[in-house]
N, C-alpha and C positions, 0 to 999 in steps of 0.2 A: 723278541725280548732278549736282552743280553743275559748270559749265564752268570753264576756267582763267581766264576773264576776271574782272577785279576792280575796274575803275575806275568811279567814280561822280562826280557833280557835287560841287563844293565848293571850298574853298580849295586852294592849292598842295599837291600830295602831298608833295613834298620841299622843304625849305628848308635851306640852309647859310648860317649867319650868322657872318661875320668869322672864318673859319678861319685860324689861324696854326699852321704846322708847321715845326719846326726840327730839323735833324740836325747835331750838332757845330758849331753856329754858322752853318750854311748854311740860309738861309730858303727852304724849298721852297714853302710857301704863305704869303702875306702878306696877311691880311685878306680872303680870298676869300669872296664871297657869291654864291649863285645860287638860283633857284627852278625846279623842274620841275613844270609844270602837269599836272593829271590828263588822261590820254588824249592827251597830246601827245608829240612827239619833240623832246627838248632835246639839242642837240649841244654838246660841249665840244671846241674846237679850239685849236691853237697849235703853235708850233715844237717840235721835240724838246727835252726838258728844261724845258718850260714849267710842269710840275706837274700835268698832266692825270691820269696814273695815280695819283699821290699823292693827288689829290682823290678819286678813286674809292676808294682804300684807306681814306681818312678817312671816307667815307660808309658803306662796308660794314663798318667796324670793325677792319680790319687795322692801321691807324694810329690813334692818339688825338691829335688836335691839342692843343697846349699852351693855346690859347685858341680861343674860338668854340664854336658849337653846331651840331648836326645834328638837325633836327626832321622827323618823319614824321607827317603829318596834324596838325601842331601840337604833337605830343608830343616832348619832348626825349629822344632816344635816344643822346646823345653818350657815355654810359657803358655802353651795352649791348655785350655781346660779339658777335662776328660771327654765331654760331649763333642768338642771340636776334634779331638784326636780320633774319636769314633767315626765322625763324619769323614775324616781323612783316610780311613781304612784300617784302623786298629780295633780289633774285637777280642774279647777275652772271656774265659770261663774262670770260675773261682774254686779255691781249695775246698770250701764248703758250699754245697749247692745253694744257689741264690735264685730260686724260682718263686713265683706266686702260687702257693700250694692250693689255694682255693679256685684258681683259674684252670681252664682246660689246657691240654698240651698245645693245641693249635693257637690259643690266645696268647700263651707264653711265648711261643715262637714268633708270632706276629709283632710282639713288642720290639724284637730286634729289628725287624724290617721298618718299623715306624720312624727310625732315625733317617730314613731316606724319603719320607713322604713330604710333599710341599704344601698340603692344605693348611690354611690358617685356622686358628682356634675356633672361630665362629662357624665356618663350614664343617669343621671336624665335629663340633658338638651337635650340629643339626643333621649331620650325615646326609648331605645332598650334593648334587652336582659333581664337581671334580673330586671332592673328598670321598664320595661313594665309589666313584670309578677307580680311584687310586687304591682304596681298600680292597675292592674286588680283585683288581689286578695283582695286588700283593698276595692275597690269599691263593690265587691260582699259581703264582710263581712258587710260593712256599710249598704247596702241596706237590708240585711237580719236581722241584729242584732240591728240596731239603727233606721233606717228610719221606718221600720215596727213597731218596738217596741213603738216609739213615735207617730205613726199614722200620718206621714207627707209625705207619698208616693205621694199624689196628688199635692204636691207643690215642689217636689224635683228639677224640672227643671226651676222653677221660680227664678228671681232675688230677693234677700232679700229685696230690696227697695220696692217691690210690695206687701209685706206682712204686715198684721196687727202687732201691737206691741206684742200681745200675741203669735203669731206664731213665731215672731223673737226670743222671749225668749225661745221658744221650740227648735228652731234651734241652739241657743247657747248651750242649754243643750245637744243637740245631738252631737255637736262638742266636748264637754267635754267628753261625753261617748265614742266617737271614740278613745280616748286616752287609753282606757282600765284602768281606774283609780282604785287604791285601796282605795283612799280617794277622794270623790267628794265634792268640796267646792262650795256652791251655795249662792250667795249674792243677797238677796231680790228678789226671783224668781217671786213673784206675785205682786210686786209694780206696781200700775197703771193698774191692770187687773180688768175686771168685774167678777161677781160671777162665771159664767160658766167657764171662763178661769182659775180662781183660783182653782176651783174644779178639773179641768183637770190636772193642774200642781201638785196639792197635790197627786192625784192618781198616776201620773208618778213617783214622788219622793218615794212614798211608794213602788211602784213596783220595783224601782231600789234597794231599801234596801231589800225587802222581797224576790223577785224572784232571784236577782243576788247577794245578800249578800254584796253589796258595802257599805262601811261606808260613811256616809254623815255628813258634817259639814255645818250648815245652819244658815244664818243671815236672819231674817224676822221680820217685824213690825206687821204683821197680827197675833195677839195673838190667835185667834181661830184656825188658821192653825197650829201654833207652838204647842199648847196644844193638838191638835188632833193627830199629827203624830210623835212627838218627843219622844225618850226614855229618854233623859237627857237634861237638860236646864242649861246653864251658863248665869248669868246676870252680865253685865258690867255697871258701872256708873263712869264717870270721870276717865276712864282708869284703874279701879280696879274691881276685882270680888267681888260683894257684896252678892251673893247667888248662890247656885247651887243645883241640885237635880232632882227628877222626876217633871214632869209638875204639879202634884198636890201639891207637896211640895213648889215649887217656886211660884205658883199662890197666895198662902196666906202668903208668907213671908213678914213681916213688912217692911224690907228694900226695897223689890221690889215694894211694894205698895207705899212707900214713893217716890221712884224714878219716878214712873209713875203718881201718883195721888196726892202726897203732904203729908204733915205732919199729917193733920187731919185724912185723910183716914187711914194712917198707925196706928194711935192710936186706931181707931175703930177695926182694924184687931187684934191688940195685946190685946185688952180688953177681 
């Protein structure tokens, strides 16, 4: 059975070209462009309200920009619905945990894998024949390649509601991995976590990139984590890209310092 890794060499996996998104006259995104390279971690950072989650929603299909394009491996997917983008290899987690709290960990993770099953509604409801075989194969794959990988075997039969916040975030990551993504979009994975949970999540994200070659698009406010694990950083402010480059380049960029720390700090960096 193939593994969940899907990255190969070639041009950028994801390209956003000149995305404009407006709600009631408010410009949420104003000509935003970015590239996510294969097998790399691309971080999107910026102050609250900069447009980061709106950009994620535009990439994953929850929002449709009025102008601009989203391309996956050079193919324009701007008009594809979210479920089609998921089938093409886009998976995401959310800023607020979006799990079914009354269901077990295993059942929540299996929902991610169901996007790849071929059983029709009739056989799926009756749970026989090919539907049963697919379901059993999916469960074996998830247990071997997702649950073990993220070290959550000890909680797989527990209801999500019984878990700590940090473990719930890990389960949501597991559900996204079960989709066999080519691009994994992770929205604020360590928000609200303690230091140990943050270190664990950073390790898992690095393992996803390094061991499985999966491209990662990351939103995060923890600048220590972003600078430690990212290959490329894109900075948004008021819906526009104000800087991009390596973590070292972005860290000292005057526009970035101004956005986070104010005008006086930016003048000191530029001096």
